[in-house]
C-alpha positions as CSV (number, residue, x, y, z in Angstrom):
1,X,37.4,-130.2,153.9
2,X,38.5,-126.8,155.0
3,X,41.4,-126.4,157.6
4,X,41.6,-123.3,159.7
5,X,44.4,-122.9,162.2
6,X,44.9,-126.7,162.6
7,X,41.2,-127.6,162.8
8,X,39.8,-129.5,159.9
9,X,36.2,-128.8,158.8
10,X,34.1,-131.4,157.0
11,X,31.4,-129.8,154.9
12,X,28.4,-131.8,153.5
13,X,26.0,-130.0,151.4
14,X,27.7,-126.9,152.7
15,X,30.2,-124.4,151.2
16,X,31.8,-121.0,151.8
17,X,30.1,-118.1,150.0
18,X,30.1,-114.3,149.9
19,X,27.3,-111.9,149.1
20,X,26.6,-108.3,148.8
21,X,22.9,-108.7,149.8
22,X,21.6,-108.1,153.3
23,X,22.2,-109.2,156.1
24,X,25.6,-110.5,154.6
25,X,26.8,-107.1,153.4
26,X,30.4,-106.4,154.5
27,X,30.7,-109.9,156.3
28,X,33.2,-111.4,153.8
29,X,33.2,-115.2,153.4
30,X,30.8,-117.2,155.6
31,X,29.4,-120.8,155.4
32,X,26.1,-121.8,153.8
33,X,24.4,-124.9,154.6
34,X,22.0,-126.2,151.9
35,X,19.3,-128.2,153.6
36,X,17.2,-130.3,151.0
37,X,19.9,-130.9,148.7
38,X,21.2,-134.4,147.7
39,X,19.8,-136.4,150.7
40,X,18.2,-133.5,152.5
41,X,20.9,-133.1,155.1
42,X,23.7,-130.6,155.5
43,X,26.4,-130.2,158.1
44,X,29.7,-128.5,159.0
45,X,31.6,-131.0,161.2
46,X,34.8,-130.7,163.2
47,X,36.9,-131.9,166.0
48,X,38.2,-130.0,168.9
49,X,39.5,-131.4,172.3
50,X,38.5,-129.4,175.4
51,X,35.8,-127.2,174.1
52,X,34.0,-125.3,176.7
53,X,31.8,-122.9,174.7
54,X,31.0,-122.3,171.0
55,X,29.4,-119.3,169.4
56,X,28.3,-118.4,166.0
57,X,26.1,-116.2,164.0
58,X,23.1,-117.6,161.9
59,X,20.7,-116.2,159.4
60,X,18.9,-117.2,156.3
61,X,20.6,-117.0,152.8
62,X,17.7,-114.9,151.7
63,X,14.3,-113.7,152.6
64,X,12.9,-116.3,150.0
65,X,14.6,-119.1,151.7
66,X,12.9,-118.0,154.9
67,X,9.5,-119.0,153.3
68,X,10.6,-122.6,153.6
69,X,11.0,-122.6,157.4
70,X,8.2,-125.3,157.7
71,X,10.3,-127.8,155.8
72,X,13.1,-127.8,158.3
73,X,13.0,-130.9,160.3
74,X,16.1,-130.1,162.3
75,X,18.7,-127.3,162.7
76,X,21.1,-127.9,165.6
77,X,24.5,-127.9,167.0
78,X,25.3,-131.3,168.0
79,X,28.0,-133.5,169.7
80,X,28.9,-137.1,169.0
81,X,28.2,-139.4,171.9
82,X,31.0,-142.0,171.7
83,X,29.3,-144.3,174.1
84,X,25.8,-144.4,172.5
85,X,27.2,-143.7,168.9
86,X,24.6,-141.0,168.3
87,X,24.5,-137.4,167.7
88,X,23.2,-135.3,170.6
89,X,21.6,-132.0,170.2
90,X,23.0,-129.3,172.5
91,X,21.3,-126.5,171.0
92,X,18.3,-126.3,168.3
93,X,18.7,-122.9,166.6
94,X,15.6,-123.2,164.3
95,X,13.6,-120.5,166.1
96,X,16.6,-118.2,166.1
97,X,16.6,-117.6,162.4
98,X,15.9,-114.1,161.1
99,X,16.2,-113.3,157.4
100,X,16.9,-109.6,158.1
101,X,19.8,-110.0,160.7
102,X,22.3,-112.5,161.9
103,X,21.6,-113.9,165.3
104,X,24.5,-114.8,167.7
105,X,24.1,-118.4,169.3
106,X,26.3,-119.3,172.3
107,X,26.2,-122.9,173.6
108,X,28.1,-124.3,176.6
109,X,29.9,-127.6,176.1
110,X,30.7,-130.2,178.9
111,X,31.9,-133.1,177.0
112,X,32.8,-134.6,173.6
113,X,35.3,-133.7,171.0
114,X,33.5,-134.0,167.7
115,X,30.8,-131.4,166.8
116,X,28.7,-130.4,164.1
117,X,26.2,-127.8,163.0
118,X,23.5,-130.0,161.3
119,X,20.4,-129.3,159.4
120,X,17.9,-131.4,157.6
121,X,14.7,-130.7,155.5
122,X,11.7,-132.8,154.8
123,X,11.7,-131.9,151.0
124,X,14.5,-131.9,148.2
125,X,14.8,-128.1,147.5
126,X,17.6,-125.5,146.6
127,X,15.8,-122.9,148.6
128,X,16.6,-123.9,152.1
129,X,19.9,-122.2,152.8
130,X,21.3,-121.3,156.2
131,X,24.2,-118.9,156.6
132,X,26.8,-119.4,159.4
133,X,29.4,-116.9,160.3
134,X,31.9,-116.0,163.1
135,X,32.3,-119.5,164.4
136,X,34.4,-119.1,167.7
137,X,35.6,-121.9,169.8
138,X,36.5,-121.3,173.4
139,X,38.4,-123.4,175.8
140,X,38.1,-123.0,179.7
141,X,40.0,-120.2,181.3
142,X,42.4,-121.5,183.9
């Protein structure tokens, strides 16, 4: 678990890291999801009441990891549907990955209070790592 300003983040096959290699140069600490490790899933989960919008930057950990794109079965921002008791994908960001730069993703949220960045791979591997940085949670402007 990681707590930031009262929000508790639950990491599974994910961690915080730093790197001096591009595109991470100068970013400081960021999260890395290790798809394909121990069960093949990875996520960063959190609860936030009244969320209207989320944005985050995404990239590959390395160019070598990007060679494993074909093994990603799911890479998405999801919300927990309490009625159906299933995760619902709000945005699939697989096609937004670029090993040379971070891409900013913005997702509008209309309901729910439990969210996650989720990834899954079809193989067991230590080389399907996704970098997540600059997570911003926004509430409606009144």
